C-alpha positions, 0 to 999 in steps of 0.5 A, a space after each residue: 499498499 502506498 504511504 501517505 505522500 504529501 504534495 510536495 512528494 506526490 507533484 514531485 513522483 508524477 514529475 519524474 514518471 511524466 519524465 519533465 524536470 522541474 524548469 520543463 514542468 514550469 516552463 509549461 505550467 507558467 511559473 518559474 523553476 524555483 516556485 516548481 522546487 519550493 512547491 516539492 519541498 513543502 517550502 511553499 503552498 499551493 493554491 486550488 488553481 496552481 494544483 489545477 493548473 499542475 495536473 492539467 500540465 501532467 494531463 493527470 487522469 480524473 482519480 490521481 487530479 483528486 489525489 493532488 487537490 487533496 493531498 494538498 488540504 483541498 477538496 476533491 472536485 471530480 465526482 465518482 458517481 455509481 450506475 443509475 445515478 440522476 444525470 448520467 444515466 446516458 451514459 449507462 443507456 449507451 454502454 448498454 446500447 453497445 452491450 445489445 448491439 454487438 449480440 449474437 458477438 460478445 461484449 463486456 464491460 470492465 474497469 481499467 484493471 478489468 473487473 467485470 461490470 456487465 457482460 452481454 447475452 452474446 459473452 454468456 452463451 461463450 462463458 457456457 459452452 466453454 464450461 459448459 454451465 448452465 447459461 444462468 451460471 454462467 452470468 452470475 459467474 462472470 459478473 464480479 470477478 476479474 477477467 484477467 485472473 478468471 482468464 488465468 486459472 484453471 480450467 479457462 487457461 488451457 481452452 485458451 492456446 493465446 491467453 498468456 500473450 493476449 493478459 500481457 498485451 491487456 495488462 500493457 493497455 490498463 498500464 496505458 489507461 491508469 498513465 498516472 494514477 498512482 494508486 492504481 498503478 498500485 493495485 494494477 501491479 498487485 494485480 499482475 502479481 497474483 496472475 504469475 505470468 510465466 517469465 515472457 518468450 519470443 513465440 509469444 510475439 511470433 504470432 502471424 496475426 495483425 492482432 492477437 486473437 483470442 483462441 479458445 478451444 473446447 474438445 473438437 472445436 475451436 473459437 477465434 476472435 479479435 476484439 475493440 476497446 472502447 473507452 467515453 471520449 471526455 469523461 469528468 466522472 472518475 468511474 466512467 473515465 475509469 470504464 472499457 467496453 471490450 467487443 467481440 468480433 468473429 476472426 474467421 468464418 466458423 466463428 462466425 458461423 458458430 455465433 450467428 447459430 447461437 
């Protein structure tokens, strides 16, 4: 767990992660290098406006902006609202529409740490086929689980030959999405450690596809899919910025026919 940080410590940490010198950050933010140095050493106390300017200059995700404000003694300004909150129902409706329109192909909603929030009927059918569970049990299994941990747990792990390569790439997606969210990156490190991935080998890179396919095998049947990841374009809410929609598409005619026949 991250030790509590002063504003100056947090600012220095974020600046170093962005690979800015004090001078570069100062020039980008329109202040003197001396002022940035004093802020990091705790010799100057920032105004609320200064904190917001620094957060914008560093291009922090919303949760990191809140943490920076709190460390300076100011209230967080970006809400983290639960689903179906009045005023945000349009966003939830848009997400539900994407899930519905994606059927019969799978789609799911996750946060930036791949915690499953919602799945569509195509995803439930695919999991039911893969596990042999009735669809209602498969739906219960999915929501609330961590997608990466699910993929790396038996018996599912042995049914996804490209699973390790896929998980490595999804972890990389999370690192890009979390960016300078220090608390989020700490949780991601813990998640990655829990997966106990084998050491990367050159074989994982030797896949002759423009995108690494998700290969699912059960008996003599094999499904191949590729996926896209969608995020909301201009969120001002932490939960909405934390939301990703992964949509799956058939990567061959056999897979297309399998889903169309369900």
